[in-house]
C-alpha positions as CSV (number, residue, x, y, z in Angstrom):
1,M,-131.0,138.4,-92.2
2,T,-130.7,139.0,-95.9
3,T,-131.8,142.3,-97.3
4,G,-132.0,141.3,-101.0
5,A,-135.3,140.7,-102.7
6,D,-136.4,137.2,-103.8
7,T,-135.6,137.1,-107.5
8,S,-135.1,134.7,-110.3
9,T,-134.4,134.8,-114.0
10,P,-137.4,135.3,-116.2
11,G,-139.0,132.2,-117.6
12,P,-141.4,129.5,-116.8
13,A,-140.1,129.0,-113.3
14,S,-140.9,132.6,-112.5
15,D,-144.6,132.0,-113.3
16,E,-144.8,129.1,-110.9
17,G,-147.4,129.7,-108.2
18,F,-146.5,130.7,-104.7
19,V,-148.3,127.7,-103.2
20,Q,-146.5,125.3,-105.6
21,R,-143.1,126.8,-104.6
22,I,-143.9,126.2,-101.0
23,R,-144.8,122.6,-101.7
24,A,-141.7,122.1,-103.7
25,N,-139.5,123.6,-100.9
26,I,-141.2,121.4,-98.3
27,S,-140.7,118.3,-100.5
28,A,-137.0,119.2,-101.0
29,G,-136.5,119.9,-97.3
30,N,-135.9,123.7,-97.8
31,L,-137.9,125.0,-94.9
32,G,-135.6,127.9,-94.0
33,S,-136.4,129.6,-90.7
34,W,-140.1,129.1,-90.8
35,P,-140.3,126.1,-88.3
36,V,-138.4,128.0,-85.6
37,V,-140.4,131.2,-86.2
38,I,-143.7,129.4,-85.9
39,G,-142.4,127.5,-82.8
40,L,-141.4,130.8,-81.2
41,I,-144.8,132.3,-81.8
42,I,-146.5,129.2,-80.2
43,I,-144.1,129.4,-77.2
44,V,-144.8,133.1,-76.6
45,L,-148.6,132.5,-76.8
46,F,-148.4,129.6,-74.4
47,F,-146.5,131.4,-71.7
48,S,-148.6,134.6,-72.2
49,L,-151.6,132.5,-71.3
50,K,-150.0,130.6,-68.5
51,A,-148.1,133.4,-66.7
52,D,-149.6,136.8,-66.0
53,N,-146.2,138.5,-65.7
54,F,-144.6,137.0,-68.8
55,F,-145.9,139.3,-71.5
56,T,-144.8,142.6,-69.9
57,P,-142.2,145.2,-71.0
58,G,-140.0,144.5,-68.1
59,N,-139.8,140.8,-68.8
60,F,-139.3,141.4,-72.5
61,T,-136.3,143.5,-71.7
62,N,-135.1,140.8,-69.3
63,I,-135.2,138.2,-72.1
64,L,-133.1,140.5,-74.4
65,T,-130.4,141.0,-71.8
66,Q,-130.4,137.3,-70.8
67,M,-130.0,136.1,-74.3
68,A,-127.3,138.6,-75.5
69,G,-124.2,136.7,-74.3
70,V,-125.4,133.3,-75.7
71,T,-126.4,135.0,-79.0
72,M,-122.9,136.3,-79.5
73,L,-121.4,132.8,-79.0
74,A,-124.1,131.3,-81.3
75,Y,-123.2,133.8,-84.1
76,G,-119.7,132.4,-84.1
77,V,-120.8,128.8,-83.9
78,V,-122.8,129.3,-87.1
79,F,-119.6,129.6,-89.1
80,V,-118.0,126.5,-87.5
81,L,-121.1,124.4,-88.2
82,L,-121.3,125.7,-91.8
83,I,-118.0,124.1,-92.6
84,G,-119.1,120.9,-90.9
85,E,-117.0,121.2,-87.8
86,I,-117.6,121.8,-84.1
87,D,-116.1,124.0,-81.4
88,L,-116.5,122.7,-77.9
89,S,-114.2,125.3,-76.3
90,I,-116.2,128.4,-76.8
91,S,-117.8,128.5,-73.4
92,Y,-114.5,128.7,-71.5
93,V,-113.0,130.8,-74.2
94,S,-115.7,133.3,-73.3
95,G,-114.6,133.0,-69.7
96,I,-111.1,133.8,-70.7
97,A,-112.4,137.1,-72.2
98,G,-114.1,137.9,-68.9
99,V,-110.9,137.3,-67.0
100,V,-108.8,139.4,-69.4
101,V,-111.3,142.3,-69.1
102,A,-111.4,142.1,-65.3
103,Q,-107.6,141.9,-65.0
104,L,-106.9,144.8,-67.4
105,T,-109.4,147.1,-65.7
106,L,-108.6,146.0,-62.1
107,A,-108.8,149.1,-60.0
108,G,-105.6,150.2,-58.2
109,S,-103.4,147.9,-60.3
110,S,-100.4,149.2,-62.3
111,H,-101.7,147.7,-65.5
112,A,-105.3,149.2,-65.5
113,I,-106.3,150.4,-69.0
114,P,-109.4,152.1,-70.4
115,G,-112.4,149.7,-70.7
116,I,-112.7,149.9,-74.5
117,L,-109.1,148.9,-74.9
118,A,-109.6,146.1,-72.4
119,I,-112.6,144.8,-74.4
120,A,-110.6,144.9,-77.6
121,A,-107.7,143.1,-76.0
122,A,-110.0,140.4,-74.6
123,I,-111.6,139.8,-78.0
124,G,-108.1,139.8,-79.6
125,V,-106.8,137.2,-77.1
126,C,-109.8,135.0,-77.9
127,A,-109.3,135.3,-81.6
128,L,-105.7,134.2,-81.1
129,I,-107.0,131.2,-79.3
130,G,-109.1,130.4,-82.3
131,L,-106.1,130.9,-84.6
132,F,-104.1,128.4,-82.4
133,Q,-106.9,125.8,-82.3
134,G,-107.9,126.3,-86.0
135,S,-104.3,125.8,-87.1
136,I,-104.1,122.5,-85.4
137,V,-107.3,121.4,-87.1
138,A,-106.6,122.8,-90.6
139,L,-102.8,122.3,-90.9
140,I,-102.1,119.2,-88.9
141,G,-105.5,117.4,-89.4
142,V,-106.4,116.7,-85.8
143,P,-110.3,116.4,-85.6
144,A,-111.9,119.6,-84.4
145,F,-113.8,117.6,-81.8
146,V,-110.6,116.5,-80.1
147,V,-108.8,119.9,-80.4
148,T,-111.7,121.9,-79.0
149,L,-112.5,119.4,-76.3
150,A,-108.9,119.7,-75.2
151,G,-109.4,123.5,-75.3
152,F,-112.5,123.1,-73.2
153,Q,-110.3,121.6,-70.5
154,I,-107.3,123.9,-71.0
155,W,-109.1,127.2,-70.9
156,Q,-111.2,126.1,-67.9
157,G,-107.9,125.4,-66.1
158,V,-106.5,128.8,-67.1
159,I,-109.6,130.5,-65.6
160,Q,-109.2,128.5,-62.4
161,K,-105.5,129.5,-62.1
162,S,-106.2,133.2,-63.0
163,I,-108.7,133.8,-60.2
164,P,-107.0,132.4,-57.1
165,Q,-109.2,134.6,-54.8
166,G,-112.4,133.1,-56.5
167,V,-113.9,136.3,-57.9
168,L,-112.8,139.4,-59.8
169,S,-115.0,142.5,-59.7
170,I,-115.3,144.7,-62.8
171,Q,-115.6,148.4,-61.7
172,D,-115.0,150.0,-65.1
173,N,-118.2,151.7,-66.2
174,T,-117.4,151.3,-69.9
175,V,-117.3,147.5,-69.5
176,N,-120.3,147.3,-67.3
177,N,-122.4,149.4,-69.6
178,V,-122.0,146.8,-72.3
179,A,-124.8,144.8,-70.6
180,N,-126.4,147.4,-68.3
181,Y,-126.8,150.5,-70.4
182,F,-130.3,151.6,-71.7
183,F,-130.9,154.3,-74.3
184,S,-133.3,157.2,-73.8
185,E,-136.7,157.1,-75.4
186,K,-135.7,159.5,-78.1
187,A,-132.6,157.5,-78.9
188,G,-134.7,154.4,-79.2
189,W,-137.0,155.9,-81.7
190,A,-134.1,157.3,-83.7
191,M,-132.6,153.8,-83.9
192,A,-135.8,152.3,-85.1
193,I,-136.0,155.0,-87.9
194,V,-132.4,154.4,-88.9
195,V,-132.7,150.5,-88.9
196,S,-135.9,150.7,-90.9
197,A,-134.5,153.3,-93.4
198,V,-131.3,151.2,-94.0
199,Y,-133.3,148.0,-94.5
200,V,-135.8,149.6,-96.9
201,A,-133.0,151.4,-98.8
202,S,-130.9,148.2,-99.1
203,T,-133.9,146.1,-100.3
204,V,-134.9,148.7,-102.9
205,A,-131.3,149.0,-104.1
206,G,-131.1,145.2,-104.4
207,I,-134.3,145.2,-106.5
208,V,-133.1,148.0,-108.7
209,S,-129.8,146.3,-109.3
210,R,-131.4,143.0,-110.2
211,R,-133.9,144.7,-112.6
212,R,-131.0,146.4,-114.4
213,H,-129.5,142.9,-115.0
214,G,-132.9,141.6,-116.3
215,V,-133.7,139.6,-113.2
216,A,-137.4,139.6,-112.3
217,I,-138.8,139.8,-108.8
218,R,-139.8,136.2,-108.0
219,N,-142.3,137.0,-105.3
220,P,-143.1,140.7,-104.9
221,V,-145.8,139.9,-102.2
222,M,-143.2,138.4,-99.9
223,V,-140.8,141.3,-100.5
224,V,-143.5,143.7,-99.4
225,L,-144.4,141.6,-96.4
226,K,-140.7,141.4,-95.3
227,L,-140.4,145.2,-95.6
228,V,-143.6,145.8,-93.6
229,G,-142.6,143.1,-91.1
230,I,-139.1,144.3,-90.4
231,V,-140.1,148.0,-90.1
232,G,-143.1,147.1,-88.0
233,A,-141.1,144.9,-85.7
234,S,-138.4,147.6,-85.2
235,F,-140.9,150.1,-84.0
236,I,-142.8,147.6,-81.9
237,V,-139.7,146.4,-80.1
238,V,-138.7,150.0,-79.3
239,A,-142.2,150.8,-78.1
240,I,-142.1,147.9,-75.7
241,C,-138.6,148.7,-74.4
242,N,-139.5,152.3,-73.9
243,K,-142.3,151.2,-71.5
244,D,-139.6,149.8,-69.3
245,R,-136.1,151.1,-69.1
246,G,-135.5,151.9,-72.7
247,V,-133.7,150.0,-75.5
248,P,-130.8,148.1,-74.0
249,F,-127.4,148.5,-75.5
250,V,-127.1,144.7,-75.9
251,L,-130.0,144.8,-78.4
252,L,-128.1,147.2,-80.6
253,L,-125.1,144.9,-80.3
254,I,-127.2,141.9,-81.3
255,V,-128.5,143.7,-84.4
256,A,-125.1,145.1,-85.3
257,M,-123.4,141.7,-85.2
258,L,-126.3,140.1,-87.0
259,L,-125.9,142.6,-89.9
260,L,-122.1,142.3,-89.9
261,W,-121.9,138.5,-90.0
262,T,-124.9,138.2,-92.4
263,F,-123.0,140.5,-94.8
264,V,-119.8,138.4,-94.4
265,A,-121.6,135.1,-94.9
266,K,-123.9,136.1,-97.8
267,R,-122.2,139.0,-99.6
268,T,-118.4,138.3,-99.5
269,T,-116.1,135.9,-101.3
270,F,-115.1,134.4,-98.0
271,G,-118.7,133.7,-97.1
272,R,-119.2,131.8,-100.4
273,H,-116.1,129.9,-99.6
274,V,-117.4,128.9,-96.2
275,Y,-120.5,127.4,-97.7
276,A,-118.5,125.7,-100.4
277,V,-116.2,124.1,-97.9
278,G,-119.2,123.0,-95.8
279,G,-120.9,121.5,-98.9
280,N,-117.9,119.6,-100.2
281,A,-114.4,120.4,-98.9
282,E,-112.7,118.3,-101.6
283,A,-114.6,120.0,-104.4
284,A,-113.9,123.4,-102.9
285,R,-110.2,122.5,-102.8
286,R,-110.2,121.5,-106.4
287,S,-111.9,124.7,-107.4
288,G,-109.0,126.7,-106.0
289,I,-110.3,127.6,-102.6
290,N,-107.7,127.6,-99.8
291,V,-109.6,125.3,-97.5
292,P,-107.1,125.4,-94.5
293,R,-107.2,129.2,-94.5
294,V,-111.0,129.2,-94.5
295,R,-111.1,126.8,-91.6
296,I,-108.6,128.8,-89.6
297,I,-110.5,132.1,-90.1
298,V,-113.7,130.3,-89.1
299,F,-112.3,129.2,-85.8
300,M,-111.0,132.7,-85.2
301,I,-114.5,134.1,-85.8
302,S,-115.9,131.5,-83.4
303,S,-113.4,132.3,-80.6
304,G,-113.6,136.1,-81.3
305,M,-117.4,136.1,-80.9
306,A,-117.0,133.9,-77.9
307,G,-114.8,136.6,-76.5
308,L,-117.4,139.3,-77.2
309,G,-120.1,137.1,-75.6
310,G,-117.8,136.6,-72.5
311,V,-117.5,140.4,-72.1
312,V,-121.3,140.7,-72.2
313,L,-121.7,137.9,-69.7
314,A,-119.1,139.4,-67.3
315,A,-120.5,142.9,-67.7
316,R,-124.0,141.7,-66.8
317,L,-122.7,140.5,-63.4
318,S,-120.0,143.2,-63.1
319,S,-117.7,140.4,-62.1
320,V,-116.1,137.1,-63.2
321,D,-115.6,134.1,-61.0
322,L,-114.4,130.5,-61.2
323,N,-117.6,129.4,-62.9
324,A,-117.1,131.7,-65.9
325,G,-117.9,129.8,-69.0
326,G,-119.4,126.9,-67.1
327,G,-123.0,125.7,-66.7
328,T,-125.1,125.3,-69.8
329,L,-123.4,128.0,-71.8
330,L,-121.7,125.7,-74.3
331,I,-124.9,123.6,-74.9
332,D,-127.0,126.8,-75.1
333,A,-124.8,128.4,-77.8
334,I,-124.6,125.3,-80.0
335,A,-128.2,124.5,-79.4
336,A,-129.2,128.0,-80.4
337,A,-127.6,127.6,-83.8
338,V,-129.0,124.1,-84.4
339,I,-132.5,124.9,-83.2
340,G,-132.5,128.0,-85.4
341,G,-131.9,125.8,-88.5
342,V,-128.1,125.6,-89.0
343,S,-127.2,122.1,-90.2
344,L,-124.8,120.0,-88.1
345,F,-123.6,118.5,-91.4
346,G,-122.3,121.7,-92.9
347,G,-123.2,123.9,-95.9
348,R,-126.7,125.0,-94.8
349,G,-127.9,127.7,-92.5
350,E,-127.7,131.5,-91.9
351,V,-126.5,133.8,-89.1
352,R,-130.1,134.8,-88.4
353,D,-130.8,131.2,-87.4
354,A,-128.6,131.7,-84.3
355,L,-130.8,134.7,-83.3
356,F,-134.0,132.8,-83.6
357,G,-132.6,129.8,-81.7
358,S,-131.3,132.1,-78.9
359,L,-134.8,133.6,-78.7
360,V,-136.4,130.2,-78.4
361,I,-134.0,129.1,-75.6
362,A,-134.2,132.3,-73.7
363,T,-138.0,132.5,-74.0
364,I,-138.4,128.9,-72.8
365,A,-136.0,129.4,-69.8
366,N,-137.6,132.7,-68.9
367,G,-141.2,131.4,-69.2
368,L,-140.5,128.3,-67.2
369,N,-138.9,130.4,-64.5
370,T,-141.9,132.6,-64.5
371,L,-144.0,129.6,-63.8
372,N,-141.7,128.7,-60.9
373,L,-140.6,125.4,-62.5
374,T,-137.3,123.7,-61.6
375,Q,-134.1,124.0,-63.5
376,G,-134.3,120.3,-64.2
377,T,-137.5,121.0,-66.2
378,I,-135.8,123.7,-68.2
379,Y,-133.0,121.2,-69.1
380,I,-135.4,118.6,-70.2
381,V,-137.5,120.9,-72.4
382,T,-134.4,122.5,-74.0
383,G,-132.8,119.2,-74.6
384,S,-136.0,117.8,-76.1
385,I,-136.2,120.8,-78.5
386,L,-132.5,120.3,-79.5
387,L,-133.2,116.6,-80.2
388,L,-136.2,117.5,-82.3
389,A,-134.2,120.1,-84.2
390,V,-131.3,117.7,-85.0
391,T,-133.8,115.0,-86.0
392,L,-135.6,117.4,-88.4
393,D,-132.2,118.5,-89.8
394,T,-131.3,114.8,-90.5
395,I,-134.6,114.2,-92.2
396,L,-134.4,117.3,-94.3
397,R,-130.9,116.5,-95.3
398,R,-132.0,113.0,-96.6
399,R,-134.8,114.6,-98.5
400,Q,-132.4,117.1,-100.1
401,K,-130.2,114.3,-101.2
402,K,-133.1,112.5,-102.8
403,A,-134.3,115.6,-104.5
404,G,-130.8,116.2,-105.9
405,R,-130.6,112.8,-107.5
């Protein structure tokens, strides 16, 4: 989620009408996040009309807690997709994090350590896995598909060997609270105020900075709408959560990671290098960018975020078993980023797209479960939406190429 205002240099382009710019963006294939946002609104309205218990505070909180683990993985996947690569190992890498946390906090063991240190260690181990896999891809040149597919098998086997008894319980409260802690009503309102104040302040600061450099506000109406929308959404979400158990800690984690990685992707030199490598790796290399280093760091981010997601998933169940990282976790994480608008071909997308995609997947799964439909139906619907998203991505990419000629 970017906090800067929409601006452009003064001149004829700045006087172009809002409608004309929309048409130009559609013609060029620059739709941004609008398709998935509109789709999410339609999905929510559909299930609200079809299921009486869907649009309730309790179910809203359930969706947030259910999507948290996948969202963490999807944030990391965004960076891999931005450089035009793929990471098929993230699901079982997340399972490794769950195993590490469970083992390091095992009650009665001689190596039991505080929960926060165990979480840090789990994320660190996963980041090292990303370093290992990314180095093979970047330095040796083995395709990422092959390396991470091998990792998918290897880390699944490590999980199987690490839990001979079949399940490990997590009794550490710090770890379990990652997915099961809810803030008080007052704390929820305080967070809404802080988030709104930070967003407004950063947006205003961006406008002031650009005006100092003679850059005009391209679309002040949209800037105001974004400010009102974000502030309003913050207070609405808190109000809904407070009608149930309060704001879940995982929501704070989702927002914090969104802000962190959006800043990294959009406001740092490394982030610009990621987009450059994804757009044209050879051109990036010739411009002086250390392409292998960018690729290695990206795989470390992917695995590290998979580790954080694995901690969330393990904490939600207060245990880890032989199926950790299995099921549809890998598909859901990659699909979340792609459905949200991140291109499979590299160079296009934002971290917020992973959040939107996760919301779509979690809402569909929750809504279909509310309607008592089978798991097979959920798979079919989710797969169909993924196919639609990839098809749209391919079409838009062709239009962008034509527009660039």
